[in-house]
C-alpha positions in Angstrom: 0.0 0.0 0.0 1.3 3.4 -0.9 0.7 6.1 1.8 0.4 9.8 0.9 0.9 12.5 3.6 -0.7 15.8 2.8 0.9 18.8 4.6 -0.8 22.2 4.2 1.8 24.9 4.8 1.5 28.7 5.0 4.6 30.7 6.1 6.2 27.7 7.7 9.8 28.3 6.5 11.2 27.8 10.0 9.5 24.4 10.5 8.7 22.7 7.2 12.2 21.5 6.4 12.7 19.6 9.7 9.1 18.4 9.6 9.4 16.6 6.2 13.0 15.4 6.8 12.0 13.8 10.1 8.9 12.2 8.6 10.8 10.9 5.6 13.4 9.3 7.8 10.9 7.3 9.8 8.9 6.2 6.8 12.1 5.0 5.1 13.2 3.2 8.2 9.8 1.3 8.3 10.1 0.5 4.5 6.8 2.3 3.8 6.0 3.2 0.2 5.2 6.9 0.6 4.9 10.3 -0.9 4.8 13.6 1.0 2.7 16.3 -0.7 3.4 19.7 0.7 0.7 22.3 -0.3 2.1 25.8 -0.3 -0.9 27.9 0.6 0.2 31.3 -0.6 3.3 31.6 1.6 5.1 34.9 1.5 8.3 33.6 3.2 10.8 30.9 2.1 8.4 27.9 2.7 8.6 26.7 -1.0 12.4 27.1 -1.1 12.8 25.0 2.0 10.6 22.3 0.5 12.6 22.4 -2.7 15.9 22.0 -0.9 14.7 18.8 0.8 13.1 17.5 -2.5 16.5 17.3 -4.0 17.4 14.7 -1.4 14.1 12.8 -1.2 12.2 12.0 -4.5 9.2 11.0 -2.4 8.5 14.7 -1.7 6.3 16.8 -3.9 5.4 20.5 -3.8 2.0 21.6 -4.9 0.9 25.3 -4.9 -2.6 26.3 -4.0 -3.1 29.0 -6.6 -6.7 29.7 -5.6 -8.2 31.2 -2.5 -6.1 30.5 0.6 -7.2 28.9 3.8 -6.4 25.7 5.7 -9.4 23.7 4.4 -8.7 24.9 0.8 -5.1 23.8 1.1 -6.1 20.4 2.4 -8.6 20.0 -0.5 -5.8 21.0 -2.9 -3.6 18.2 -1.5 -6.5 15.7 -1.5 -7.0 16.5 -5.2 -3.3 15.6 -6.0 -2.4 12.7 -3.8 -1.5 9.4 -5.5 -1.5 6.9 -2.7 -4.0 4.2 -1.6 -4.5 6.1 1.6 -3.7 9.6 2.9 -2.7 11.2 6.2 -3.3 14.8 6.9 -0.2 16.1 8.8 0.7 19.5 10.3 3.6 21.5 9.0 4.8 22.6 12.4 6.0 19.2 13.5 3.4 19.0 16.3 2.5 15.5 15.1 4.7 12.5 15.6 6.1 10.5 12.6 5.8 7.4 14.8 2.1 7.9 14.9 2.0 8.0 11.1 3.4 4.5 11.2 0.5 3.5 13.5 -2.0 5.0 11.1 -0.3 3.2 8.2 -0.9 -0.3 9.7 -4.5 0.6 10.6 -5.3 1.7 7.0 -3.5 -1.2 5.5 -4.9 -4.0 7.7 -7.8 -2.9 9.8 -10.1 0.1 9.1 -11.1 2.7 6.6 -10.0 5.5 8.9 -7.2 5.9 11.4 -8.1 8.4 14.2 -5.7 9.3 17.0 -6.6 10.7 20.4 -4.3 12.8 22.6 -6.8 12.4 25.5 -6.8 8.6 26.1 -4.4 6.4 28.0 -0.9 6.4 26.4 -1.8 9.6 24.5 -0.5 13.0 25.6 0.3 16.6 24.8 3.3 18.8 25.5 3.1 22.5 26.2 -0.6 22.7 25.2 -2.0 26.2 26.0 -4.5 26.1 28.8 -7.2 28.2 27.2 -6.9 26.2 23.9 -7.1 23.0 25.9 -10.3 24.1 27.7 -12.0 25.1 24.4 -10.8 21.9 22.8 -12.4 19.7 25.5 -15.6 21.6 25.5 -15.9 21.4 21.7 -15.1 17.7 21.6 -17.6 17.0 24.4 -20.3 18.8 22.5 -19.6 16.9 19.3 -19.3 13.6 21.1 -22.7 14.0 22.8 -24.4 15.4 19.7 -23.4 12.5 17.5 -23.5 9.8 20.2 -19.9 8.6 19.8 -17.2 7.9 22.3 -14.3 9.3 20.2 -13.0 12.4 22.0 -10.5 14.1 19.6 -12.5 14.9 16.5 -11.1 18.5 16.1 -7.5 17.3 15.6 -6.6 17.5 11.9 -4.0 14.7 12.1 -6.0 11.7 10.8 -5.7 9.0 8.1 -8.1 7.8 5.5 -8.3 5.2 2.7 -8.8 6.8 -0.7 -12.4 5.6 -0.9 -13.3 7.5 2.3 -12.1 10.8 0.8 -14.1 10.1 -2.4 -17.1 9.1 -0.3 -17.0 12.3 1.8 -17.0 14.7 -1.2 -18.0 17.4 -1.8 -15.9 19.0 0.9 -17.3 22.4 2.0 -14.9 23.8 4.6 -12.5 26.5 3.5 -10.7 26.9 6.9 -9.8 24.9 10.0 -13.4 23.6 10.2 -12.1 21.0 7.6 -10.7 19.2 10.7 -14.2 18.2 11.8 -15.9 17.9 8.4 -14.0 14.9 7.1 -14.1 12.6 10.2 -17.7 13.4 11.0 -18.8 12.7 7.4 -16.8 9.5 7.5 -18.5 8.3 10.7 -22.0 9.4 9.6 -21.5 7.7 6.2 -20.6 4.4 7.8 -16.8 4.0 7.2 -15.0 2.0 9.8 -12.5 3.6 12.1 -9.9 2.7 14.7 -8.6 4.9 17.4 -5.1 4.8 18.8 -3.3 7.0 21.4 -1.1 9.7 19.8 1.1 12.5 21.1 1.2 16.2 20.3 3.8 18.9 21.0 3.5 22.7 20.6 5.2 24.2 17.6 8.9 25.2 17.9 8.8 28.3 15.8 6.1 30.8 14.6 2.5 31.1 15.5 -0.5 29.0 14.5 -2.9 30.6 12.0 -5.9 29.2 13.9 -8.0 32.0 15.4 -10.4 30.3 17.8 -12.7 33.3 18.1 -13.1 33.6 14.3 -13.5 29.9 13.8 -16.2 29.1 16.4 -19.2 29.8 14.1 -17.6 28.0 11.2 -17.0 24.9 13.2 -20.6 25.0 14.4 -21.9 25.4 10.9 -20.1 22.3 9.6 -20.9 20.2 12.7 -24.6 21.1 12.3 -24.6 20.4 8.5 -23.2 16.9 9.1 -25.6 16.3 12.0 -28.6 17.3 9.8 -27.3 14.8 7.2 -27.3 12.1 9.9 -30.7 13.2 11.2 -32.6 13.8 8.0 -31.2 11.8 5.1 -32.2 8.3 6.4 -28.8 6.9 5.6 -29.0 7.9 2.0 -25.2 8.5 2.0 -24.3 5.7 4.4 -22.2 2.7 3.2 -23.0 0.2 6.0 -22.8 -0.1 9.8 -19.3 -0.7 11.1 -17.6 -1.1 14.4 -15.4 1.6 15.9 -12.4 0.1 17.6 -10.1 1.8 20.2 -6.7 0.2 20.0 -3.4 0.3 21.8 -1.9 -1.9 19.0 -3.3 -1.5 15.5 -1.4 -4.5 14.3 -3.5 -6.9 16.5 -6.9 -5.4 15.5 -10.0 -7.6 15.3 -11.9 -8.3 12.1 -14.2 -5.4 11.2 -15.9 -7.1 8.2 -19.2 -7.9 9.9 -21.4 -5.7 7.8 -24.6 -6.9 9.6 -23.4 -5.5 12.9 -25.1 -2.4 14.3 -22.9 0.5 15.3 -20.8 -0.6 18.2 -17.7 0.7 20.0 -15.2 -1.5 21.8 -12.1 -0.7 23.8 -9.2 -3.0 23.4 -6.3 -3.0 25.9 
């Protein structure tokens, strides 16, 4: 299986080189067939030049320019329109995500489920230097989503997730132009019946620069997308749903159970 990693990047010259170098080293070590697609989302610094310098050493890296309107969601869509793999992981340019967790996702997507979801808020997961206010908002938002959709998964708002190609195609059209894309894809995948596995992951705050996420501006946009997908779940009578699947919480994706029982109702199990 070929794995694509889509990295939206806007003015990340100080981070992007180390991010893709570290990611490439781990994927090579694990003998994973990969491509890294960096989407330059209208950067005004040296982001593209940093990517180009690493590309000369790693043929698995590609640079794609988002020449249309800018925005995190639009950059993700641009990358999803250009990836060549059998599965794709959305990865942050600031190195806040762990390359080792990408390996976990790879094994899930290859062997177990349609979607690989991580959680920083379950046993063996964790965060480093996470701002207190951001953490409070994050937990409130995820609790609201979890209760609204009746799911146990508690880290929907994190962009770092993996999907088989058929999931991305099955979730189109994608509507979110900004960071609300982080909730649109996983919620559509769940509502439309794709299987998913959850593993603990880690997160660390960026080393350089500032995040472009403005929580005050994004609140209404997140709510809009969440309600759009919730209305689909409520009103469409499973018109867009594939089939009922299990959701599995794993500490080891390699030893996952069989998820092929298409007659099962929606269930969630926790595996230690």
